[in-house]
C-alpha positions in Angstrom: 23.3 -25.7 -11.4 24.7 -23.0 -13.4 21.5 -22.7 -14.9 19.1 -22.9 -11.9 21.5 -19.6 -10.4 20.9 -17.7 -13.8 17.2 -18.4 -13.3 17.2 -17.1 -9.7 18.9 -13.8 -11.0 16.4 -13.3 -13.7 13.5 -13.8 -11.6 15.3 -11.4 -8.7 15.5 -8.7 -11.6 12.0 -9.0 -12.5 10.7 -9.4 -9.2 12.5 -6.1 -8.1 11.5 -4.2 -11.3 7.5 -4.9 -10.4 7.6 -4.0 -6.7 8.6 -7.2 -4.9 12.0 -6.2 -3.8 12.7 -4.6 -0.5 9.5 -6.1 1.2 7.3 -3.9 -0.9 4.6 -6.5 -1.6 4.8 -7.1 2.2 4.2 -3.5 3.1 1.2 -3.7 0.9 -0.1 -7.1 1.9 0.0 -5.8 5.8 -1.7 -2.2 5.1 -4.6 -4.1 3.1 -4.8 -7.0 5.9 -5.2 -4.4 8.3 -7.1 -1.7 6.3 -10.2 -1.8 8.5 -8.4 -1.1 11.7 -6.0 1.4 10.0 -9.1 3.3 8.8 -11.2 2.8 11.6 -14.6 3.9 9.7 -16.8 1.3 8.3 -18.2 3.2 5.5 -14.4 4.4 4.0 -13.2 0.7 4.7 -16.0 -0.2 2.1 -15.6 2.7 -0.6 -11.6 3.2 -0.2 -9.1 0.6 -0.8 -5.8 0.3 -1.2 -4.6 -0.3 -4.8 -0.7 0.0 -4.7 2.3 1.1 -2.6 5.1 2.4 -4.2 8.4 4.5 -3.3 6.5 5.5 -0.1 3.5 6.3 -1.7 0.2 4.3 -0.8 -2.4 4.8 -3.8 -5.9 4.5 -2.7 -8.9 4.1 -4.9 -12.4 5.5 -4.0 -15.7 4.2 -5.7 -17.0 8.1 -5.5 -16.3 11.3 -5.5 -18.0 11.6 -2.2 -15.9 8.8 -0.6 -12.8 10.4 -2.3 -13.5 13.8 -0.4 -14.4 12.1 3.0 -11.0 9.9 2.8 -8.9 13.3 2.0 -10.3 14.6 5.1 -9.1 11.5 7.0 -5.5 11.2 5.1 -3.4 12.4 7.9 -5.3 10.1 10.4 -4.8 7.2 8.5 -1.4 7.9 7.5 -0.3 8.5 11.2 -2.0 5.1 12.0 -0.1 3.3 9.2 3.2 4.8 10.4 2.1 3.7 13.9 1.0 0.0 13.0 4.2 -0.1 10.2 6.9 2.1 11.5 9.5 0.3 9.1 7.5 0.8 6.3 8.7 4.3 5.3 5.3 5.4 4.0 5.6 9.2 3.0 2.0 10.0 1.3 -1.3 8.9 0.4 -2.6 9.5 -2.9 -6.5 9.0 -3.3 -8.0 8.7 -6.9 -11.1 8.0 -8.0 
């Protein structure tokens, strides 16, 4: 039994270090699953996808410079939609990268 408790502690520590504590992975999963509703634009939904969520920042990968520019123009709209859909997620910003 003591070994099992030690393993749980180790696994919990590892999970926390890679972002699975405090529901980070849950928030990211929810955002990703609702992405088309959040973005509301079929083109951006296909060409811009969320890649990570860390410390209140959502990283979005665009597959072209044009898609990144188009997403940047809608960033506040998307950020507002995420905050409305998931008010407890604590999202502060979106970073778009190519």
